[in-house]
C-alpha positions in Angstrom: 0.1 -0.1 0.2 1.6 3.5 -1.0 2.4 5.9 1.8 0.1 8.5 0.2 -2.7 6.1 0.5 -2.1 5.2 4.0 -1.5 9.1 5.0 -5.1 9.5 3.5 -6.5 7.0 6.0 -4.7 8.7 8.9 -6.5 11.9 8.3 -10.1 10.7 7.9 -12.6 11.3 10.4 -13.2 8.3 12.6 -16.9 8.5 11.3 -15.9 8.0 7.7 -13.5 5.3 8.8 -16.4 3.2 10.3 -18.5 3.6 7.1 -15.6 2.4 5.1 -15.4 -0.5 7.4 -19.0 -1.2 7.3 -19.0 -1.3 3.6 -15.9 -3.5 3.2 -17.1 -6.0 5.6 -20.9 -5.7 4.3 -22.3 -5.4 7.9 -25.8 -4.4 8.6 -26.1 -2.1 11.6 -30.1 -3.0 11.9 -29.4 -6.9 11.8 -26.1 -7.6 13.4 -24.3 -10.7 11.9 -23.1 -12.7 14.7 -20.4 -15.4 14.6 -21.2 -19.1 14.8 -19.7 -19.3 18.3 -18.8 -16.9 20.8 -16.5 -14.1 19.5 -15.5 -13.8 15.7 -12.1 -14.2 15.0 -10.3 -11.4 13.0 -11.1 -12.1 9.2 -8.5 -11.9 6.6 -10.0 -8.6 5.1 -10.2 -6.9 8.2 -6.9 -7.9 9.1 -5.3 -6.2 6.0 -7.5 -3.2 6.3 -6.1 -2.9 9.9 -2.5 -2.5 8.7 -3.4 0.7 7.0 -2.8 2.9 10.1 -3.0 3.0 14.0 -6.5 4.7 13.7 -7.6 2.0 11.2 -6.5 -0.8 13.5 -8.4 0.5 16.6 -11.4 0.7 14.5 -11.2 -2.6 12.8 -10.7 -4.1 16.4 -14.0 -2.5 17.3 -15.8 -4.1 14.4 -14.1 -7.4 14.9 -15.4 -7.9 18.3 -18.5 -5.9 18.1 -21.0 -8.9 18.0 -21.1 -12.0 20.5 -23.1 -15.1 20.3 -23.7 -17.4 23.1 -25.2 -20.6 21.7 -26.0 -23.4 24.1 -27.8 -26.5 22.6 -29.1 -29.8 24.0 -26.5 -31.6 24.5 -24.2 -28.8 24.2 -21.8 -29.1 21.2 -17.9 -28.8 21.5 -17.7 -25.8 19.5 -20.5 -24.2 22.1 -18.3 -25.4 25.1 -15.1 -23.9 23.5 -16.7 -20.6 22.8 -17.7 -20.3 26.4 -14.5 -21.1 27.6 -12.8 -18.4 25.2 -15.4 -15.9 26.7 -14.9 -16.6 30.3 -11.0 -15.5 29.4 -11.7 -12.3 27.3 -9.8 -9.4 28.9 -11.1 -5.6 28.9 -9.4 -4.9 25.7 -12.1 -7.1 23.9 -14.9 -6.3 26.1 -14.4 -2.8 25.5 -15.4 -3.2 21.9 -18.9 -5.5 22.3 -21.8 -3.6 21.5 -24.3 -6.5 20.7 -25.0 -9.7 22.4 -27.0 -12.7 21.3 -28.0 -15.8 23.7 -29.5 -18.8 22.4 -30.5 -21.7 24.7 -32.1 -24.7 23.1 -33.1 -27.1 25.9 -33.9 -31.0 25.9 -36.2 -31.9 28.6 -34.2 -35.0 29.1 -31.1 -32.9 29.7 -33.2 -30.3 31.9 -34.4 -33.4 34.1 -31.1 -34.8 34.5 -29.0 -31.8 35.2 -26.6 -32.2 32.6 -27.1 -28.7 31.3 -26.2 -27.1 34.7 -22.6 -26.6 34.4 -22.9 -25.1 31.0 -25.8 -22.7 32.3 -23.6 -21.6 35.1 -20.8 -21.0 32.2 -23.3 -18.8 30.4 -24.0 -16.9 33.5 -20.4 -16.2 34.4 -19.9 -15.2 30.6 -22.6 -12.7 30.8 -21.0 -11.3 34.0 -18.1 -10.3 32.1 -19.8 -9.1 28.9 -22.7 -6.8 29.9 -22.3 -3.1 30.8 -23.6 0.3 29.8 -21.7 0.1 26.2 -24.2 -2.8 25.0 -26.7 -1.2 22.5 -28.6 -4.5 21.5 -29.4 -8.0 23.5 -31.3 -11.0 21.7 -32.5 -13.5 24.1 -34.0 -16.8 23.1 -34.5 -19.8 25.3 -36.9 -22.7 24.0 -37.2 -26.4 24.3 -36.3 -28.5 21.2 -38.6 -31.3 22.2 -42.2 -30.7 23.2 -43.1 -34.4 24.3 -43.8 -34.4 28.1 -45.2 -37.9 29.1 -44.4 -37.6 32.6 -45.1 -33.8 33.5 -41.3 -33.2 33.9 -41.7 -29.9 31.9 -44.1 -28.6 34.3 -41.7 -29.4 36.9 -39.0 -27.3 35.2 -41.1 -24.0 35.3 -39.7 -23.0 38.5 -36.1 -23.6 37.6 -36.2 -21.7 34.5 -38.4 -19.0 35.4 -35.2 -18.4 37.8 -32.7 -18.8 35.1 -34.6 -16.4 32.9 -35.0 -13.9 35.6 -31.1 -14.4 36.3 -30.2 -13.6 32.5 -32.6 -10.6 32.6 -30.9 -9.4 35.8 -27.7 -9.2 33.6 -29.5 -7.2 30.7 -30.7 -4.6 33.0 -27.1 -3.7 33.4 -27.2 -2.6 30.0 -28.8 0.8 31.0 -27.9 2.3 27.3 -29.5 -0.7 25.4 -31.7 0.5 22.4 -32.8 -3.1 21.2 -34.2 -5.8 23.3 -35.6 -8.9 21.7 -36.9 -12.0 23.9 -38.4 -15.0 22.5 -39.3 -17.8 24.8 -41.8 -19.9 26.8 -44.6 -18.1 28.3 -44.0 -19.7 31.5 -40.4 -18.4 32.2 -40.9 -14.7 31.4 -43.3 -12.9 33.9 -44.5 -9.6 33.2 -43.4 -8.1 36.5 -39.6 -9.1 35.8 -39.7 -7.7 32.2 -41.2 -4.4 33.8 -38.3 -4.2 36.0 -35.6 -4.8 33.2 -37.6 -2.1 30.8 -37.8 0.5 33.8 -34.0 0.6 33.7 -33.7 1.2 29.8 -35.0 4.8 29.1 -33.0 4.7 25.7 -34.8 1.6 24.4 -36.3 2.3 20.8 -37.2 -1.4 19.9 -38.8 -3.9 22.0 -39.8 -7.4 20.8 -41.5 -10.1 22.8 -42.4 -13.1 21.0 -44.0 -15.9 23.3 -44.1 -19.7 22.2 -47.9 -20.5 22.2 -48.9 -22.7 25.1 -52.1 -24.4 26.2 -51.8 -23.2 29.8 -51.8 -19.6 30.8 -49.3 -19.3 33.7 -50.5 -18.3 37.0 -48.0 -15.5 37.5 -49.3 -13.7 34.4 -51.7 -11.6 36.3 -53.7 -8.4 35.5 -51.7 -6.5 38.1 -48.5 -7.8 36.7 -49.4 -6.8 33.3 -50.4 -3.5 34.6 -46.8 -2.9 35.7 -45.4 -4.0 32.3 -47.9 -1.4 30.6 -46.8 1.3 32.6 -43.2 0.5 32.0 -43.7 0.3 28.2 -45.7 3.7 28.5 -42.5 5.3 30.0 -40.3 4.5 27.0 -40.3 7.8 25.5 -37.9 6.9 22.6 -39.8 3.7 21.6 -40.0 3.8 17.9 -40.9 -0.1 17.3 -43.1 -2.6 19.2 -43.6 -6.3 18.7 -45.7 -8.2 21.2 -46.7 -11.6 20.1 -48.4 -14.5 21.6 -48.3 -12.5 25.0 -50.8 -13.5 27.8 -53.1 -10.3 28.2 -56.0 -9.6 30.5 -59.0 -8.9 28.8 -59.1 -5.3 27.9 -55.6 -4.7 28.8 -54.5 -3.0 25.7 -55.9 0.3 26.5 -53.9 0.3 29.6 -50.7 1.5 27.7 -50.5 5.2 26.8 -48.2 5.9 23.8 -46.3 8.9 22.8 -45.7 10.0 19.2 -42.4 8.3 18.9 -43.9 4.8 18.3 -43.9 4.3 14.6 -44.1 0.4 14.1 -46.4 -1.9 15.9 -46.9 -5.6 15.3 -49.1 -7.3 17.8 -51.1 -10.6 18.4 -52.0 -12.4 21.4 -53.0 -16.1 22.3 -55.6 -15.5 24.8 -57.8 -12.9 26.8 -58.1 -9.9 24.3 -60.7 -8.4 22.6 -61.1 -6.0 19.3 -62.6 -3.0 21.1 -59.8 -2.8 23.5 -57.2 -3.2 20.6 -59.2 -0.4 18.8 -59.0 2.0 21.8 -55.2 1.1 22.0 -54.4 2.2 18.5 -56.6 5.1 18.5 -54.6 6.7 20.8 -51.9 7.4 18.1 -52.1 11.2 16.7 -50.3 10.1 13.7 -50.3 7.4 11.0 -47.5 4.7 11.6 -45.3 3.7 9.3 -45.8 0.1 9.8 -48.9 -1.7 11.3 -49.1 -5.2 11.5 -52.1 -7.3 13.1 -54.7 -9.4 11.9 -57.0 -8.1 14.5 -56.9 -4.6 13.0 -58.0 -5.9 9.7 -61.0 -7.2 11.2 -62.5 -4.0 12.3 -60.8 -1.3 10.2 -64.0 0.4 9.4 -63.9 1.7 13.0 -60.5 2.8 12.8 -59.6 6.6 12.4 -59.1 7.6 8.7 -55.4 7.6 9.1 -55.2 3.9 10.0 -57.8 2.9 7.3 -55.8 4.3 4.7 -52.6 2.8 6.3 -54.0 -0.7 6.3 -55.4 -0.5 2.9 -51.9 0.5 1.5 -50.3 -2.6 3.5 -52.8 -5.1 2.3 -52.6 -3.9 -1.5 
C-alpha cells in the first residue's frame, strides 16, 4: 500500500473510517451478523485493512469484536463449550468493543431433568457477568425446548427452575442501561411480566422492544392482571420507543388500552394467544395522533372500518 494512500486514512474522521469498514465487511447495523460461536476471529480482510494506520487498526478491532453469540444446545456441542471457555477468558481490551449480544439456549427435557446442562448454564451466567455493561446497545435472548413431548409432566416441574434462569439472565440485561434494542423469544412460563417491567424501567433509551412468546395451552398463574399493569406502565414510560412487537403475549381482557403511547412509536406488530378483545385493541391504536409507518396485526384488519381515517388508509396500503 502506498504511503500517500496510508496517509489519507490517517487523516480521515473516525465516522468516515467506520463507514468504510462497514461497507468493506458488508455489515448491517439494523441486523447484526453474529459469529457461529462466541467471538469472531479477525478475518483476513479486516486484518489487511487494520494495517493501513493506527486509527484503522483501532476501528477494525471495534468491528471485529462488536457482536457476541452465546449458543447453548442440548446436548452442548464441543464448539459451544469452547466458545464459552473462550468468553470466560476475554479481557477488557476485547469487552470494551462489544456492542451486541445474542444468547440462544435450546433445551432438551431429558437433559434438563438430569441436570446435565447445569454446568454449562453456570458458564453462560459467568460469561454474561463479564460481557454486559452500559456500552451494550442490543441484546437478543431466545430460550426454548427442542422437544415438546412431556409424558411424565417433567416440563411443568422445570417451570420454577427456568423462571429463575430467565430472571437471572434478565438481571444481567438490566445492567445494559444504554440498551436500544431488546428482543426476547421464549416459553410464556418463564418470562413473567413483573420481571420484564423491572428490566424495561432501567432502559430509558430503548427504541425497539420485541417479545415473542411460544404458543402454550396453559396460561401461567403469574401472568396476572396486576403484573401486566406493571408492564404496561413500564412500556408507557419509554419516550424513545419506535418499534414494538408483542406476539403470543398473555394479556388480561381489555388490557391493551392501559398502555399510553407518545408520538415516537412508528411501528407496531401485535397478536395474542388469549384474553383480548377487538374493542380494546381499537382503543389502543386510536391513541396515536399520527399514522404509523408499519402496522402489522390481523385483529386490526377485522374491524378497520371503525378505525380513524389515517389508520384505514394505512391498512389499505399495507394490504394492497
